[in-house]
Residue, then its C-alpha position, 0 to 999 in steps of 0.5 A: m145446881t144441887s150438887i154445886h150446893s151440896s159441895f159447898t155446903r160440906g166444904a163450909l161445914l168441914s172448914a167450920t168443924a176443923a176452926a171449932l177443933l183448932l180453937t178448942g185446941c188452943a188453949n195450952m199454946s203459947e199467946t204467939q201460936r194461938n194467934s197463929a192458929i186462930g188466924a189460920g183457922v179463921g182464913a180456913v173457914a173463909g177459904g172453905l166458904i169462897g171455894g167450896n171445896g177442900t183446895g179453898a180451905v188450903v189457900g185460905a189457911g195460909v192467910g192470918a184473916l183478921g185485918g187481912y195480915a198474914w203470919s208468916r215465917y218471915m214475921e215468926n223469924k222477925r218477932e224472934q229477932m226483935q226479942q233477942a234484939t230488945a231482951g233487958t231494955g224494956v221494949q214489949v215484942t208481941q203479936t197482935a191479934d191481927n197478926q202484927l208485929k208490935l214493939n212497944v218502946p218505953n220513952d226511958i230508951s227512946f226520947a229525952t222529956n220534950s225531945a224528938a231526937i232518938e236515944p243512942r239505946l234505941r238505934p240497935i233496935l231500930d237497926q235490926f227492925a229495919q233489916g231485910l224490909g227494903q227486899q220483903p214485899g207487902m210490908q206495912v210499918s205503923i208508928v205511934g208517938y204518945t206522951d203522959s198528961t203533962g202539958n197540953d194537946a198544943i204540945n203533946n199532940p206535935l210532939s208525939l208526931e214528931r217522935a213518930n216522924s223521927v223513927r220513920d226517918y231513921l228507918a229510912g235512913r237504914g234503907v226502909n221505904p218512907g213509902i210503906v211507913r204511916t206515922e201518928g201521933r196520939g198525944s196524951h190520949e190512949p194511956i196505959a197506965s195512970n197519969a196520977t204517978e210518975a211511974g204511971r206517966a213513965q209508961n205512957r210515955r212510949v212509941e209503938i212500931y207495927l209491921a204488918e204483912r199484906a196477905t195478898a202478898h201470898r197470893 
């Protein structure tokens, strides 16, 4: 029992030390590199604690432990593809802290005012997003629609959900399984800018699309 406990302790300390060094080295990394490294470091600690030896740490290091999502080579390639596909459109493509790929799509290229019909400029972006998802296991897609504060919840909440559903239906027509897609409408709640100005309201009228790869797909 003493030998097992000693091995467990050494593995945990080594994993924790490696993670601490990793976090220290993150200072000069880009946002994407930093998030990937942190996810891997946290996974290494978890792996070390579970496995109690070097093998556990190696297994854990492949997992973006936050949220149970993995940032794989596929996810990195998809991020690069989406950045190229959205260049100059105003769409923001980022990697979240829990290793999801996020597309923040502004209203001026997604939907007309008071409409849930997808604008033509958004279609090529969604085409690129859908490409290959039908053959990739372990994927999850979340689509969240938002409005500005103009009007009331009785109008805004259904409209924001209809917009999210429109994106889902378009992706389904491009081969994405609707069963992996979750939609939500949050109306004017959770603004990212002030609704007191037109510029702020324009930022709040948006659709956010998230792509995540379950860590279990790598086990």
